[in-house]
Backbone as CSV, one residue per row, in Angstrom:
resi,resn,N_x,N_y,N_z,CA_x,CA_y,CA_z,C_x,C_y,C_z
1,MET,0.839,-1.194,0.000,0.000,0.000,0.000,0.882,1.255,0.000
2,LYS,0.528,2.222,-0.810,1.308,3.437,-0.924,1.252,4.221,0.377
3,ARG,2.423,4.690,0.819,2.517,5.414,2.082,1.808,6.768,1.975
4,PHE,1.116,7.099,3.044,0.374,8.361,3.063,1.340,9.537,3.126
5,ASP,1.130,10.525,2.265,2.004,11.692,2.170,1.407,12.827,3.005
6,THR,2.161,13.277,4.012,1.668,14.336,4.901,1.497,15.665,4.182
7,ARG,2.126,15.813,3.004,1.970,17.059,2.263,0.521,17.290,1.837
8,ILE,-0.226,16.190,1.718,-1.642,16.315,1.375,-2.385,17.056,2.479
9,ILE,-2.082,16.676,3.733,-2.736,17.313,4.877,-2.373,18.792,4.951
10,PHE,-1.078,19.099,4.812,-0.667,20.502,4.896,-1.271,21.324,3.765
11,GLY,-1.346,20.740,2.597,-1.963,21.444,1.481,-3.430,21.740,1.725
12,LEU,-4.156,20.733,2.252,-5.572,20.936,2.554,-5.759,21.966,3.666
13,MET,-4.851,21.927,4.667,-4.950,22.900,5.758,-4.781,24.330,5.247
14,LEU,-3.839,24.514,4.321,-3.635,25.847,3.759,-4.853,26.311,2.966
15,ILE,-5.441,25.386,2.222,-6.630,25.734,1.442,-7.787,26.105,2.362
16,VAL,-7.980,25.296,3.408,-9.073,25.553,4.351,-8.840,26.877,5.074
17,GLY,-7.587,27.097,5.544,-7.287,28.348,6.244,-7.514,29.558,5.362
18,GLY,-7.077,29.475,4.105,-7.298,30.584,3.186,-8.763,30.811,2.895
19,GLY,-9.514,29.708,2.739,-10.949,29.839,2.477,-11.697,30.458,3.643
20,LEU,-11.318,30.072,4.857,-11.971,30.640,6.037,-11.627,32.123,6.205
21,ALA,-10.351,32.459,5.954,-9.960,33.866,6.049,-10.714,34.712,5.018
22,LEU,-10.891,34.165,3.825,-11.628,34.875,2.788,-13.094,35.045,3.171
23,ALA,-13.685,33.999,3.777,-15.078,34.084,4.195,-15.271,35.128,5.282
24,GLN,-14.292,35.238,6.196,-14.386,36.258,7.243,-14.227,37.654,6.644
25,ALA,-13.306,37.800,5.694,-13.101,39.113,5.067,-14.343,39.575,4.317
26,MET,-15.095,38.626,3.775,-16.306,38.957,3.026,-17.533,39.088,3.926
27,GLY,-17.345,38.826,5.240,-18.441,38.997,6.189,-19.358,37.811,6.337
28,TYR,-18.948,36.652,5.816,-19.807,35.473,5.918,-19.606,34.710,7.236
29,LEU,-18.455,34.841,7.837,-18.140,34.095,9.054,-17.526,35.010,10.097
30,GLU,-17.704,34.618,11.371,-17.041,35.276,12.489,-16.278,34.229,13.285
31,ASN,-15.302,34.701,14.049,-14.499,33.790,14.877,-13.920,32.652,14.032
32,VAL,-13.228,33.014,12.984,-12.692,32.031,12.047,-11.675,31.109,12.705
33,SER,-10.921,31.606,13.692,-9.894,30.783,14.327,-10.497,29.521,14.945
34,LYS,-11.706,29.644,15.473,-12.375,28.471,16.047,-12.599,27.417,14.981
35,TYR,-13.142,27.805,13.857,-13.395,26.851,12.782,-12.087,26.289,12.230
36,PHE,-11.084,27.166,12.127,-9.809,26.718,11.579,-9.209,25.603,12.427
37,TRP,-9.084,25.853,13.738,-8.463,24.840,14.588,-9.334,23.600,14.714
38,GLY,-10.630,23.775,14.710,-11.502,22.600,14.736,-11.292,21.720,13.528
39,ILE,-11.204,22.342,12.357,-10.987,21.576,11.128,-9.581,20.985,11.095
40,VAL,-8.592,21.738,11.607,-7.218,21.224,11.646,-7.141,19.953,12.476
41,PHE,-7.705,19.976,13.688,-7.674,18.785,14.544,-8.447,17.632,13.908
42,ALA,-9.579,17.930,13.297,-10.367,16.880,12.655,-9.593,16.254,11.497
43,MET,-8.946,17.064,10.706,-8.176,16.540,9.580,-6.972,15.748,10.059
44,ALA,-6.333,16.204,11.131,-5.218,15.442,11.697,-5.701,14.082,12.184
45,GLY,-6.885,14.070,12.798,-7.452,12.797,13.229,-7.742,11.876,12.062
46,LEU,-8.267,12.426,10.976,-8.537,11.625,9.783,-7.249,11.074,9.179
47,ALA,-6.180,11.869,9.271,-4.889,11.393,8.759,-4.415,10.169,9.534
48,PHE,-4.542,10.205,10.862,-4.161,9.045,11.668,-5.079,7.849,11.393
49,LEU,-6.359,8.121,11.168,-7.275,7.028,10.856,-6.924,6.384,9.518
50,PHE,-6.444,7.178,8.588,-5.972,6.626,7.320,-4.815,5.663,7.571
51,THR,-3.908,6.052,8.492,-2.806,5.170,8.873,-3.320,3.939,9.605
52,LEU,-4.343,4.145,10.432,-4.934,3.038,11.181,-5.475,1.974,10.246
53,PHE,-6.229,2.379,9.259,-6.822,1.418,8.337,-5.770,0.800,7.420
54,GLY,-4.562,1.342,7.481,-3.459,0.733,6.755,-2.759,-0.353,7.552
55,GLY,-3.223,-0.584,8.785,-2.688,-1.682,9.583,-1.978,-1.283,10.849
56,GLU,-1.845,0.004,11.135,-1.161,0.462,12.349,-2.195,0.721,13.450
57,TRP,-2.394,-0.277,14.347,-3.472,-0.197,15.333,-3.286,0.947,16.326
58,TRP,-2.021,1.311,16.610,-1.747,2.374,17.583,-2.320,3.716,17.130
59,ALA,-2.511,3.887,15.809,-3.014,5.155,15.290,-4.463,5.411,15.693
60,ALA,-5.123,4.401,16.267,-6.510,4.603,16.717,-6.580,5.640,17.822
61,PHE,-5.572,5.674,18.692,-5.613,6.595,19.835,-5.518,8.058,19.411
62,PRO,-4.481,8.457,18.660,-4.484,9.863,18.219,-5.569,10.151,17.200
63,GLY,-5.932,9.144,16.391,-6.932,9.375,15.353,-8.294,9.747,15.907
64,PHE,-8.851,8.903,16.741,-10.177,9.169,17.296,-10.146,10.335,18.286
65,THR,-9.030,10.483,19.018,-8.936,11.579,19.984,-8.926,12.930,19.287
66,LEU,-8.110,13.079,18.261,-8.044,14.349,17.543,-9.339,14.645,16.793
67,LEU,-9.951,13.607,16.265,-11.224,13.800,15.576,-12.297,14.284,16.552
68,ALA,-12.313,13.697,17.745,-13.267,14.127,18.769,-12.965,15.537,19.248
69,LEU,-11.670,15.875,19.343,-11.289,17.223,19.752,-11.739,18.252,18.717
70,GLY,-11.581,17.918,17.447,-12.051,18.812,16.393,-13.549,19.009,16.451
71,ALA,-14.289,17.907,16.679,-15.747,18.008,16.796,-16.147,18.840,18.009
72,LEU,-15.375,18.710,19.104,-15.652,19.493,20.309,-15.496,20.991,20.036
73,ILE,-14.455,21.359,19.324,-14.217,22.776,19.025,-15.304,23.330,18.104
74,LEU,-15.787,22.505,17.188,-16.765,22.962,16.211,-18.204,22.921,16.713
75,LEU,-18.396,22.406,17.922,-19.759,22.328,18.458,-20.362,23.721,18.616
76,PRO,-21.633,23.865,18.285,-22.293,25.157,18.543,-22.480,25.377,20.037
77,GLU,-22.667,26.611,20.434,-22.781,26.952,21.849,-23.950,26.239,22.516
78,SER,-24.999,25.955,21.773,-26.171,25.298,22.355,-25.881,23.863,22.783
79,LEU,-24.786,23.285,22.276,-24.454,21.892,22.600,-23.164,21.785,23.414
80,GLU,-22.695,22.890,23.953,-21.429,22.866,24.691,-21.497,22.007,25.947
81,ASP,-22.702,21.812,26.490,-22.837,21.022,27.719,-22.463,19.559,27.506
82,ILE,-22.596,19.083,26.280,-22.288,17.676,26.011,-20.912,17.516,25.355
83,GLY,-20.168,18.616,25.260,-18.866,18.559,24.604,-17.901,17.606,25.285
84,GLY,-17.882,17.630,26.618,-17.001,16.732,27.354,-17.340,15.274,27.107
85,GLY,-18.636,14.978,27.037,-19.054,13.614,26.757,-18.638,13.164,25.371
86,LEU,-18.730,14.076,24.409,-18.307,13.764,23.042,-16.816,13.476,22.979
87,PHE,-16.024,14.280,23.673,-14.579,14.089,23.660,-14.188,12.771,24.332
88,LEU,-14.754,12.509,25.505,-14.455,11.252,26.206,-14.928,10.052,25.409
89,GLY,-16.073,10.200,24.754,-16.572,9.112,23.921,-15.647,8.815,22.754
90,GLY,-15.029,9.863,22.190,-14.080,9.647,21.109,-12.862,8.864,21.564
91,ILE,-12.347,9.203,22.742,-11.200,8.462,23.274,-11.605,7.012,23.568
92,ALA,-12.801,6.840,24.145,-13.291,5.483,24.431,-13.388,4.659,23.150
93,LEU,-13.835,5.295,22.078,-13.985,4.591,20.804,-12.657,4.023,20.321
94,SER,-11.565,4.730,20.598,-10.255,4.222,20.180,-9.918,2.919,20.893
95,PHE,-10.226,2.832,22.189,-9.940,1.600,22.930,-10.846,0.458,22.471
96,TRP,-12.113,0.771,22.214,-13.017,-0.280,21.737,-12.588,-0.795,20.366
97,TYR,-12.113,0.106,19.517,-11.632,-0.325,18.202,-10.441,-1.268,18.348
98,VAL,-9.501,-0.892,19.221,-8.318,-1.728,19.445,-8.732,-3.098,19.951
99,TYR,-9.703,-3.141,20.859,-10.136,-4.436,21.402,-10.776,-5.305,20.330
100,PHE,-11.687,-4.745,19.558,-12.428,-5.561,18.591,-11.560,-6.002,17.404
101,THR,-10.425,-5.364,17.204,-9.529,-5.814,16.137,-8.642,-6.978,16.583
102,ASP,-8.518,-7.167,17.894,-7.719,-8.273,18.422,-8.238,-8.621,19.809
103,ARG,-9.333,-9.359,19.860,-10.003,-9.624,21.135,-9.144,-10.439,22.095
104,ALA,-8.389,-11.381,21.572,-7.591,-12.238,22.451,-6.353,-11.523,22.981
105,GLY,-5.686,-10.766,22.131,-4.435,-10.155,22.525,-4.562,-8.815,23.215
106,LYS,-5.645,-8.112,22.941,-5.787,-6.753,23.491,-7.064,-6.626,24.330
107,TRP,-7.332,-7.643,25.141,-8.502,-7.630,26.008,-8.424,-6.513,27.043
108,TRP,-7.208,-6.072,27.364,-7.011,-5.024,28.366,-7.695,-3.715,27.964
109,ALA,-7.908,-3.512,26.659,-8.520,-2.270,26.191,-9.964,-2.124,26.652
110,ILE,-10.576,-3.226,27.100,-11.959,-3.154,27.590,-12.058,-2.236,28.806
111,ILE,-11.065,-2.301,29.700,-11.143,-1.545,30.956,-11.128,-0.036,30.714
112,PRO,-10.080,0.521,30.050,-10.143,1.971,29.801,-11.289,2.359,28.880
113,GLY,-11.622,1.477,27.926,-12.742,1.779,27.037,-14.054,1.875,27.795
114,GLY,-14.274,0.941,28.718,-15.504,0.957,29.492,-15.569,2.116,30.468
115,VAL,-14.435,2.409,31.120,-14.405,3.523,32.080,-14.684,4.843,31.376
116,LEU,-14.039,5.056,30.229,-14.253,6.295,29.483,-15.672,6.379,28.929
117,THR,-16.238,5.246,28.546,-17.627,5.238,28.081,-18.573,5.633,29.204
118,ALA,-18.300,5.104,30.406,-19.131,5.451,31.562,-19.032,6.938,31.883
119,LEU,-17.818,7.483,31.818,-17.644,8.913,32.081,-18.330,9.757,31.007
120,SER,-18.285,9.283,29.770,-18.974,9.980,28.689,-20.479,9.987,28.918
121,LEU,-21.016,8.838,29.303,-22.449,8.761,29.596,-22.825,9.635,30.784
122,LEU,-21.887,9.756,31.729,-22.126,10.625,32.880,-22.331,12.064,32.428
123,VAL,-21.501,12.520,31.507,-21.630,13.896,31.012,-22.945,14.072,30.262
124,PHE,-23.284,13.100,29.402,-24.524,13.186,28.644,-25.750,13.105,29.559
125,GLY,-25.671,12.196,30.552,-26.835,11.968,31.394,-27.029,12.990,32.488
126,SER,-25.946,13.660,32.902,-26.058,14.616,34.006,-26.975,15.783,33.666
127,ALA,-27.125,16.070,32.391,-27.992,17.178,31.991,-29.463,16.847,32.203
128,TYR,-29.785,15.552,32.232,-31.185,15.135,32.359,-31.436,14.300,33.615
129,PHE,-30.417,13.559,34.083,-30.587,12.689,35.247,-29.472,12.956,36.254
130,GLU,-29.379,14.197,36.699,-28.285,14.578,37.578,-28.296,13.795,38.875
131,GLU,-29.499,13.463,39.378,-29.569,12.753,40.648,-29.064,11.318,40.542
132,TYR,-28.968,10.811,39.305,-28.488,9.443,39.112,-27.070,9.408,38.529
133,SER,-26.366,10.516,38.583,-25.039,10.580,37.974,-24.073,9.576,38.605
134,GLY,-24.118,9.449,39.929,-23.252,8.484,40.596,-23.549,7.066,40.181
135,ALA,-24.829,6.743,40.064,-25.215,5.394,39.649,-24.786,5.119,38.211
136,ILE,-24.851,6.138,37.368,-24.488,5.955,35.960,-23.007,5.606,35.823
137,VAL,-22.148,6.387,36.488,-20.717,6.157,36.313,-20.264,4.880,37.032
138,LEU,-20.742,4.642,38.255,-20.348,3.431,38.974,-20.914,2.180,38.314
139,GLY,-22.188,2.256,37.916,-22.789,1.120,37.235,-22.134,0.846,35.897
140,GLY,-21.772,1.911,35.180,-21.118,1.726,33.890,-19.756,1.073,34.019
141,ILE,-18.979,1.508,35.008,-17.660,0.897,35.215,-17.824,-0.544,35.691
142,GLY,-18.813,-0.785,36.551,-19.069,-2.153,36.986,-19.440,-3.060,35.824
143,LEU,-20.276,-2.564,34.927,-20.665,-3.339,33.751,-19.458,-3.639,32.871
144,THR,-18.492,-2.733,32.859,-17.261,-2.967,32.101,-16.559,-4.232,32.576
145,PHE,-16.482,-4.410,33.876,-15.819,-5.604,34.414,-16.631,-6.868,34.139
146,PHE,-17.947,-6.743,34.079,-18.755,-7.919,33.744,-18.519,-8.323,32.293
147,VAL,-18.409,-7.343,31.407,-18.080,-7.637,30.008,-16.706,-8.301,29.937
148,LEU,-15.759,-7.815,30.749,-14.425,-8.412,30.787,-14.504,-9.863,31.243
149,TYR,-15.339,-10.142,32.220,-15.528,-11.516,32.684,-16.068,-12.403,31.572
150,LEU,-17.025,-11.894,30.806,-17.634,-12.694,29.748,-16.654,-13.063,28.639
151,THR,-15.599,-12.274,28.478,-14.636,-12.577,27.415,-13.848,-13.850,27.688
152,ASN,-13.670,-14.186,28.965,-12.964,-15.417,29.323,-13.317,-15.785,30.758
153,PRO,-14.484,-16.423,30.967,-14.965,-16.696,32.326,-14.002,-17.521,33.173
154,ASN,-13.255,-18.427,32.569,-12.379,-19.294,33.353,-11.182,-18.545,33.920
155,GLU,-10.570,-17.668,33.146,-9.374,-16.967,33.595,-9.668,-15.625,34.247
156,ARG,-10.804,-15.008,33.882,-11.084,-13.661,34.388,-12.295,-13.647,35.318
157,TRP,-12.426,-14.696,36.097,-13.516,-14.771,37.068,-13.408,-13.651,38.106
158,TRP,-12.171,-13.189,38.341,-11.947,-12.146,39.340,-12.690,-10.857,39.006
159,ALA,-13.013,-10.661,37.722,-13.713,-9.438,37.323,-15.122,-9.372,37.904
160,LEU,-15.648,-10.507,38.364,-16.967,-10.500,39.004,-16.961,-9.685,40.295
161,ILE,-15.808,-9.638,40.980,-15.740,-8.934,42.264,-15.857,-7.420,42.079
162,PRO,-15.026,-6.780,41.225,-15.255,-5.332,41.021,-16.607,-5.038,40.390
163,PHE,-17.114,-5.964,39.567,-18.454,-5.771,39.013,-19.493,-5.698,40.116
164,GLY,-19.428,-6.629,41.062,-20.401,-6.655,42.151,-20.257,-5.485,43.098
165,VAL,-19.010,-5.141,43.433,-18.777,-4.036,44.374,-19.267,-2.713,43.786
166,LEU,-18.906,-2.456,42.531,-19.301,-1.193,41.903,-20.802,-1.126,41.664
167,SER,-21.402,-2.254,41.319,-22.856,-2.274,41.139,-23.568,-2.020,42.458
168,THR,-23.004,-2.561,43.538,-23.572,-2.318,44.863,-23.481,-0.845,45.239
169,LEU,-22.319,-0.247,44.985,-22.145,1.179,45.278,-23.092,2.027,44.421
170,ALA,-23.308,1.615,43.176,-24.253,2.340,42.321,-25.660,2.275,42.899
171,THR,-26.032,1.110,43.421,-27.352,0.963,44.042,-27.480,1.843,45.277
172,ILE,-26.408,1.916,46.054,-26.428,2.715,47.287,-26.643,4.190,46.968
173,THR,-26.042,4.684,45.894,-26.223,6.095,45.542,-27.676,6.435,45.255
174,VAL,-28.455,5.414,44.871,-29.871,5.644,44.555,-30.743,5.542,45.801
175,VAL,-30.447,4.556,46.673,-31.333,4.278,47.809,-30.924,5.009,49.084
176,ALA,-29.709,5.577,49.106,-29.203,6.155,50.356,-30.086,7.272,50.887
177,ASP,-30.682,8.041,50.001,-31.512,9.166,50.456,-32.884,8.730,50.952
178,ASN,-33.251,7.491,50.683,-34.587,7.011,51.040,-34.599,6.113,52.262
179,VAL,-33.433,5.658,52.704,-33.361,4.783,53.879,-32.316,5.339,54.836
180,GLY,-32.279,4.797,56.029,-31.327,5.250,57.040,-29.940,4.671,56.828
181,GLU,-29.010,5.090,57.685,-27.636,4.636,57.567,-27.517,3.138,57.804
182,PHE,-28.261,2.624,58.753,-28.179,1.202,59.070,-28.678,0.372,57.900
183,GLN,-29.783,0.804,57.273,-30.316,0.081,56.124,-29.373,0.180,54.923
184,THR,-28.723,1.331,54.784,-27.759,1.483,53.697,-26.611,0.493,53.850
185,ALA,-26.145,0.338,55.084,-25.099,-0.656,55.348,-25.603,-2.052,55.015
186,GLY,-26.885,-2.315,55.306,-27.463,-3.605,54.970,-27.460,-3.862,53.475
187,VAL,-27.813,-2.841,52.698,-27.778,-2.970,51.238,-26.356,-3.253,50.765
188,PHE,-25.382,-2.553,51.362,-23.982,-2.741,50.979,-23.529,-4.176,51.244
189,PHE,-23.768,-4.673,52.452,-23.344,-6.031,52.784,-24.091,-7.067,51.955
190,PHE,-25.378,-6.831,51.720,-26.158,-7.775,50.930,-25.657,-7.800,49.482
191,GLY,-25.284,-6.638,48.957,-24.727,-6.592,47.602,-23.409,-7.339,47.506
192,LEU,-22.567,-7.195,48.532,-21.302,-7.933,48.541,-21.549,-9.430,48.659
193,ALA,-22.577,-9.799,49.424,-22.910,-11.215,49.547,-23.306,-11.793,48.190
194,ILE,-24.113,-11.070,47.450,-24.502,-11.523,46.108,-23.277,-11.627,45.202
195,THR,-22.338,-10.694,45.383,-21.115,-10.718,44.576,-20.351,-12.016,44.778
196,PHE,-20.114,-12.385,46.032,-19.364,-13.609,46.301,-20.181,-14.851,45.948
197,LEU,-21.502,-14.744,46.029,-22.330,-15.867,45.614,-22.199,-16.097,44.106
198,LEU,-22.104,-15.018,43.341,-21.878,-15.147,41.902,-20.522,-15.790,41.619
199,VAL,-19.510,-15.397,42.415,-18.191,-16.005,42.252,-18.260,-17.504,42.517
200,ALA,-19.008,-17.884,43.551,-19.125,-19.299,43.893,-19.885,-20.084,42.823
201,LEU,-20.963,-19.505,42.308,-21.812,-20.222,41.354,-21.246,-20.205,39.938
202,LEU,-20.788,-19.051,39.490,-20.331,-18.927,38.107,-18.885,-19.376,37.925
203,ALA,-18.037,-19.040,38.894,-16.617,-19.401,38.785,-16.292,-20.706,39.503
204,ARG,-17.291,-21.278,40.186,-17.117,-22.548,40.914,-16.003,-22.461,41.958
205,MET,-15.964,-21.324,42.647,-15.013,-21.140,43.737,-15.717,-21.434,45.060
206,GLN,-15.441,-22.598,45.633,-16.168,-23.035,46.823,-15.931,-22.113,48.020
207,TRP,-14.738,-21.540,48.117,-14.421,-20.682,49.258,-15.310,-19.446,49.317
208,ALA,-15.864,-19.053,48.164,-16.653,-17.828,48.108,-17.995,-17.961,48.828
209,TYR,-18.415,-19.203,49.119,-19.680,-19.379,49.847,-19.590,-18.810,51.265
210,TRP,-18.407,-18.886,51.877,-18.276,-18.423,53.259,-18.424,-16.908,53.382
211,PRO,-17.682,-16.106,52.616,-17.940,-14.660,52.715,-19.345,-14.291,52.263
212,ALA,-19.902,-15.061,51.317,-21.279,-14.789,50.880,-22.259,-15.001,52.034
213,LEU,-22.031,-16.066,52.815,-22.917,-16.360,53.950,-22.789,-15.290,55.033
214,ILE,-21.558,-14.968,55.404,-21.339,-13.984,56.476,-21.884,-12.613,56.082
215,LEU,-21.551,-12.174,54.877,-22.026,-10.867,54.413,-23.533,-10.861,54.227
216,GLY,-24.079,-12.015,53.829,-25.529,-12.105,53.683,-26.249,-11.939,55.009
217,ILE,-25.704,-12.546,56.052,-26.293,-12.400,57.386,-26.244,-10.952,57.840
218,MET,-25.094,-10.305,57.615,-24.960,-8.900,58.002,-25.910,-8.021,57.198
219,GLY,-26.090,-8.370,55.932,-27.019,-7.606,55.107,-28.452,-7.763,55.559
220,VAL,-28.822,-8.992,55.894,-30.191,-9.245,56.370,-30.446,-8.502,57.674
221,LEU,-29.450,-8.494,58.559,-29.618,-7.774,59.821,-29.811,-6.282,59.579
222,GLY,-29.083,-5.743,58.615,-29.242,-4.334,58.300,-30.593,-4.035,57.688
223,LEU,-31.027,-4.887,56.749,-32.318,-4.668,56.097,-33.476,-4.950,57.035
224,ALA,-33.240,-5.806,58.046,-34.321,-6.132,58.976,-34.781,-4.916,59.756
225,SER,-33.912,-3.931,59.889,-34.285,-2.732,60.628,-35.412,-1.966,59.933
226,LEU,-35.609,-2.225,58.661,-36.730,-1.602,57.961,-38.065,-2.076,58.503
227,LEU,-38.047,-3.268,59.096,-39.282,-3.853,59.636,-39.376,-3.694,61.148
228,ASP,-38.484,-2.911,61.726,-38.463,-2.662,63.171,-38.299,-3.937,63.985
229,ILE,-37.593,-4.899,63.427,-37.360,-6.146,64.175,-35.869,-6.383,64.378
230,ALA,-35.065,-5.346,64.082,-33.613,-5.520,64.153,-33.160,-5.902,65.558
231,ASN,-33.759,-5.275,66.587,-33.349,-5.574,67.963,-33.586,-7.036,68.312
232,TYR,-34.710,-7.575,67.820,-35.001,-8.982,68.081,-34.031,-9.890,67.329
233,VAL,-33.738,-9.526,66.103,-32.841,-10.348,65.295,-31.448,-10.376,65.903
234,TRP,-30.955,-9.198,66.319,-29.643,-9.147,66.943,-29.611,-9.989,68.221
235,ALA,-30.666,-9.891,69.021,-30.707,-10.657,70.277,-30.679,-12.155,70.003
236,VAL,-31.489,-12.585,69.036,-31.523,-14.019,68.694,-30.173,-14.463,68.137
237,ALA,-29.543,-13.623,67.323,-28.244,-13.964,66.743,-27.189,-14.122,67.822
238,LEU,-27.190,-13.236,68.809,-26.232,-13.344,69.905,-26.458,-14.611,70.721
239,ILE,-27.731,-14.915,70.973,-28.047,-16.131,71.736,-27.571,-17.370,70.989
240,LEU,-27.862,-17.424,69.685,-27.453,-18.581,68.889,-25.938,-18.710,68.846
241,ALA,-25.223,-17.575,68.724,-23.767,-17.626,68.712,-23.234,-18.164,70.032
242,GLY,-23.846,-17.730,71.158,-23.425,-18.239,72.465,-23.685,-19.725,72.607
243,VAL,-24.847,-20.183,72.123,-25.185,-21.609,72.193,-24.186,-22.433,71.384
244,VAL,-23.825,-21.960,70.214,-22.874,-22.689,69.370,-21.516,-22.800,70.064
245,LEU,-21.049,-21.712,70.667,-19.761,-21.741,71.353,-19.778,-22.714,72.526
246,LEU,-20.845,-22.680,73.330,-20.944,-23.607,74.461,-21.038,-25.054,74.000
247,PHE,-21.801,-25.287,72.941,-21.955,-26.649,72.420,-20.612,-27.203,71.957
248,ARG,-19.856,-26.364,71.243,-18.552,-26.827,70.771,-17.598,-27.080,71.945
249,TYR,-17.715,-26.264,72.989,-16.834,-26.444,74.151,-17.121,-27.763,74.864
250,PHE,-18.386,-28.028,75.155,-18.736,-29.227,75.913,-18.560,-30.499,75.097
251,THR,-18.758,-30.405,73.781,-18.548,-31.618,72.977,-17.091,-31.986,72.906
252,LYS,-16.194,-31.000,72.942,-14.755,-31.274,72.951,-14.323,-31.872,74.299
253,GLN,-14.981,-31.399,75.407,-14.632,-31.918,76.746,-14.988,-33.387,76.885
254,SER,-16.103,-33.752,76.271,-16.552,-35.141,76.383,-15.813,-36.026,75.377
C-alpha cells in the first residue's frame, strides 16, 4: 500500500485556512480561528485514521482523539454542555476499536474503554438525570468488568468482584436518600454477599460461599431494621452464637 504523504494534509490545511480567512473578510463568518483549529484537529485525526486502516493499530488513539477534539471545538454553543461527553466518547472509541480488532491479545482495552464510556455517559446523562449521575458512572464501570468476565470466564472470574462491588455502590447512591444509615449498610453487605455468591456459582469457587454467607447475614440484619425487628434479630443472633460456642466447648470436653 502506498505510504500516506503528509503534504496532502498541509496542502488541505492551507486551502481551508485561506478559504476561512476569505469568508471572514467577506463577512460570511465570524471567529474564524475556532473553525480553523476545529478543522485542523479533525483533519489530523482523519490522517491518523488513514494510517490506522493501513494496519497500524496504535493510530486509533491519536486518530479518534483528535477527531473528537475537532468536533468538540466545532460544536455550537447550544451543545457545549455535552462537549465533554463527546470528547471522552471519542477516546473510548479508540480503545473499543483496538479491542475488537484483536479480542484475544488486546482484552485489556476493555477496561479503559468501558471507564471512558461510563464517564462519557455521565456527562450526557447529568444534563437530564443529575440525581443518578453516581449510579451511571459506577454502574457503567461495573458493567465494564462484567463484560471483561464474559470474554474469558475461566481466567477472568476475578472481574466479578469489582463488578459486584461497583454495582452495589451504584445501588447505594440511589437508595441512600430514602433509607437510614443502618439500612444502607445492609444494602452494601447484601450486595457484597450476592457478589461472592456469583463467584461461587459462576466461577465454581467453593471458598466464596463463606464470605457470601457472612455478608448475607450482616445484610439481612441491616435490612431487617426496615421492619423494626432488628433488635429482636440481633438478640436471637447473639443467643445462637453463644449456644454454638458452648456446644462446641462441651462436645470437645466429652
